[in-house]
N, C-alpha and C positions, 0 to 999 in steps of 0.2 A: 505494499499499500504505500503511495506517494502522498506526503503531507505538503499542504500548502503552508508557505512560510508565515501566514496570518494565525494559522493553527498553532504552528510551532511557538510562534512569540507569544500569543495568548497563554498557551499551557506554561512557558517559562515563567511568565508573569505570576500566574497562580501558584506553580511551584515554589517560587521564591517565598511568596507569602505564607503559603501553607508551612513550609518548611522552618521559617523565621519564628512562626507563631508556635509551632510544635515543640521547637528547641529553645524557645526564649532568648534567642541570641539576636544582640543588637547589630545593626548595619556596620557599626565600626568594628567591632569583634569579628563579625563574617568576614569582612574585607582583610583584617589583620591574620585571621586563621587560615583563610583561603589564598592569601597571596594575590588577591584580585582587587584592585583599586577600588575606592568607594564610588567614584565617579562612572567606571565601568558597570559596576553593579547597580548604579541608579539608572543608567542607560537600558540595561536588561530588564530592569523593573518597570521602565516606561514603555517597553516594546521596540526601542530604537536599535538595539544591538541583540545580537545571540551570542550564545555562549560557544566557546572552542570546545573541543573534547578535552584539552588539558584543563581549562577552566572549570567544566563540568566534574572532571574528576577531583579538582581540588574542592570544589564546592560540597561535593560529597562527603569527602574528608573531614572538612571544617563541620559538617552536620553529623558526623559520627555515625554514616552509613557507607555501603560501598556504592561504587558508580552503577554497577547493575541494579541495586535497589532503587536508587534515585532515578535511573532511567525506566524503570518500571512504572515508577510514580508519575514521571513525565508522560509517558506513553498513555497511561491511564487519562491523564488530564486532556492530551491530544484527542483521544478516542471520545471524551466528553464533548469536545468542541466539534468535532464531526458530527456526532448525534444530532447536534443543534442544526445542522444544514439540511439535511435530506433524509427521509425515511429509509431509502435504499442503504445509505451511508451508515445509519444508525444499525441496520441489521448487521452489515459487515463489520461495524466497530464492536458490537456485542460479541461476535465469533473470535474476534482477536483478543478482545478482553478476557475471554474465558480462558483461551489457550495461554496466555500469559500468566493468568492467575495459576493455573495448574503447574507450569513451569517453574514460577517462583516458589510455589509450596513444596515441588519436589525437590528444589536446590537448598531449601531452608528448612530442613525437617526439624520438627520441636523436640 
């Protein structure tokens, strides 16, 4: 499935907000812990910039999770964005979400 840049940006905005809320980390501390400038994080939070793979991995580390876990969260948010677009896309997104959930559960046994 190809993702539209607007879908990715909206999902990145939501991901940053959710993870900051869940970890109670300030923007300043997030910048320090991740090595990403506050300015760049602000641009990502406004949807004006995207994260590089390295920045994404650095953010995952700062949030205390793996890049894989953070990517699953990001993809779930992207699928939510797609569901808002069309019924056919919503059905496809549900299938992908189901597959991803099962993969994550198998890779992180409790």
